[in-house]
C-alpha positions as CSV (number, residue, x, y, z in Angstrom):
1,M,7.2,1.1,17.1
2,Q,4.1,0.0,19.1
3,I,0.6,1.3,18.2
4,K,0.5,3.0,21.5
5,R,3.5,5.1,20.8
6,I,2.4,5.8,17.3
7,T,-0.9,7.0,18.5
8,K,0.8,9.4,21.2
9,V,3.4,10.7,18.5
10,A,0.4,11.3,16.0
11,M,-1.8,12.9,18.8
12,F,1.0,15.3,19.9
13,A,1.7,16.1,16.0
14,A,-1.9,17.0,15.8
15,I,-1.9,19.0,19.0
16,L,1.0,21.0,17.7
17,S,-0.6,21.7,14.3
18,V,-3.8,23.0,16.2
19,L,-1.8,25.1,18.5
20,S,0.1,26.7,15.7
21,F,-2.9,28.3,14.3
22,V,-3.0,30.5,17.4
23,S,-0.6,33.1,15.8
24,I,-0.4,37.0,16.3
25,P,1.6,38.5,13.5
26,I,3.8,41.2,14.9
27,G,6.3,41.3,12.1
28,T,8.8,38.8,10.7
29,V,8.3,36.3,13.5
30,P,4.8,36.0,14.9
31,I,3.7,35.2,18.5
32,T,2.5,31.6,18.6
33,L,1.5,28.6,20.7
34,Q,3.9,26.5,18.8
35,T,6.6,26.6,21.5
36,F,4.0,25.6,24.1
37,G,3.1,22.5,21.9
38,V,6.9,21.7,21.5
39,F,7.6,22.1,25.4
40,L,4.6,19.9,26.1
41,S,5.5,17.1,23.6
42,G,8.9,16.8,25.1
43,L,7.6,17.0,28.7
44,V,4.7,14.6,28.3
45,L,6.1,11.9,25.8
46,G,9.6,12.0,26.8
47,G,12.7,12.8,24.5
48,K,12.4,10.4,21.7
49,E,8.6,10.4,21.1
50,G,8.4,14.2,21.8
51,A,11.0,14.9,19.3
52,L,9.4,12.5,16.8
53,A,6.0,14.2,17.2
54,V,7.7,17.6,16.5
55,L,9.4,15.9,13.5
56,V,6.2,14.6,12.1
57,Y,4.6,18.0,12.6
58,I,7.5,19.6,10.6
59,L,7.3,17.0,8.0
60,L,3.4,17.6,7.6
61,G,4.3,21.3,7.0
62,A,7.1,20.7,4.7
63,V,4.9,18.7,2.3
64,G,2.4,21.6,2.2
65,L,-0.2,21.0,4.8
66,P,-1.1,24.4,6.4
67,V,0.2,23.5,10.0
68,F,2.7,26.2,10.5
69,A,2.2,29.6,12.3
70,G,-0.5,31.4,10.5
71,G,-1.7,28.4,8.6
72,R,1.2,28.3,6.3
73,G,2.8,25.3,4.9
74,G,5.4,24.2,2.5
75,F,9.1,23.8,2.3
76,E,9.7,27.4,1.7
77,V,8.7,28.1,5.3
78,L,11.5,25.8,6.5
79,I,14.0,27.8,4.4
80,G,12.3,31.1,5.2
81,P,12.9,33.7,8.1
82,T,11.2,31.4,10.7
83,G,12.8,28.0,9.6
84,G,15.5,28.1,12.2
85,Y,13.2,28.2,15.0
86,L,11.3,25.1,13.4
87,I,14.6,23.2,13.0
88,S,15.2,23.9,16.7
89,F,11.9,22.6,18.0
90,P,12.8,18.8,17.8
91,I,16.1,19.4,19.6
92,A,14.3,21.3,22.5
93,A,11.6,18.6,22.8
94,F,14.3,15.9,23.0
95,I,16.5,17.7,25.6
96,L,13.4,18.5,27.6
97,G,12.2,14.9,27.5
98,K,15.6,13.4,28.4
99,C,16.8,16.0,31.1
100,V,13.4,16.9,33.0
101,K,12.9,14.3,35.6
102,F,10.2,15.9,37.7
103,N,12.0,15.5,40.9
104,N,13.5,18.8,41.3
105,K,11.4,21.9,40.3
106,I,14.2,24.3,40.5
107,L,16.6,22.2,38.1
108,D,13.7,21.2,35.9
109,M,12.7,25.0,35.4
110,L,16.3,25.7,34.6
111,I,16.2,23.1,31.8
112,V,13.0,24.4,30.6
113,I,14.3,27.8,30.5
114,L,17.5,26.8,28.8
115,C,15.5,24.9,26.0
116,V,13.7,28.4,25.4
117,F,17.1,29.8,24.7
118,I,18.3,26.7,22.6
119,I,15.4,27.5,20.3
120,Y,16.9,31.2,20.1
121,A,20.4,30.1,19.6
122,I,19.4,28.3,16.5
123,G,16.4,30.6,15.2
124,V,18.0,33.9,15.7
125,P,21.4,33.2,13.7
126,Y,19.1,31.4,10.9
127,L,16.9,34.6,10.8
128,K,19.9,36.8,10.5
129,Y,21.3,34.6,7.6
130,V,18.1,34.3,5.6
131,T,17.3,37.9,5.9
132,G,20.8,39.3,5.7
133,M,20.1,41.8,8.7
134,D,22.8,42.3,11.2
135,F,22.7,40.3,14.5
136,Q,21.6,43.0,16.8
137,R,18.4,43.6,14.5
138,A,17.8,39.7,14.4
139,L,18.0,39.7,18.3
140,K,15.5,42.7,18.2
141,I,12.9,41.1,15.8
142,G,13.5,37.4,16.6
143,M,14.2,37.2,20.4
144,I,13.6,40.2,22.6
145,P,9.8,40.5,22.1
146,F,9.4,36.7,22.6
147,I,11.5,36.1,25.8
148,I,8.8,36.7,28.5
149,P,6.0,35.0,26.6
150,D,8.1,31.9,25.7
151,I,9.2,31.5,29.5
152,I,5.7,31.8,30.4
153,K,4.6,29.2,27.9
154,A,7.5,27.0,28.9
155,A,6.6,27.0,32.5
156,T,3.0,26.4,31.8
157,A,3.8,23.4,29.7
158,Y,6.0,22.1,32.6
159,F,3.2,22.6,35.3
160,I,0.6,21.1,32.9
161,S,2.9,18.0,32.2
162,V,3.5,17.4,35.8
163,E,-0.2,17.0,36.2
164,V,-0.7,15.0,33.0
165,N,2.2,12.6,34.0
166,K,0.8,12.2,37.3
167,R,-2.7,11.4,36.4
168,I,-2.2,9.2,33.3
169,N,1.6,8.3,33.4
170,I,1.9,8.7,29.6
171,R,5.7,8.2,29.5
172,L,6.8,4.6,29.1
């Protein structure tokens, strides 16, 4: 891998780590800027590098660095209630990076919103499984309060990435 690509991946893993510290604990699943960082990684770096940046971030947290929401770290976070969301992040970044082409805003925004729901499609069942709660409760705790904020974060990441890609053409 080229030095330029390694640097971009490391930079976005660091950005994601910093954004994760912005956390509002509202229960089992906090409101964070993690998803904003995930969306930005995929949209700015592209599919492979965006997903790799998110995987590096997850690996840093898994080995114990306090990079996850609320300054937490360790493998137990990955197997805890929010682990499914973390597992979904590289998938969402990859899909965004591969599918968003920046030439049709409506289609691009549909893909961005789809990725919000991909995160829920993995995170909510995982939350249900780990906690033992019923599916309706898992939706109520792990998705409903976050839909609007996550769509806003995703749209914001899209519009920021349009400008970043226009100005510095970071994608190779």
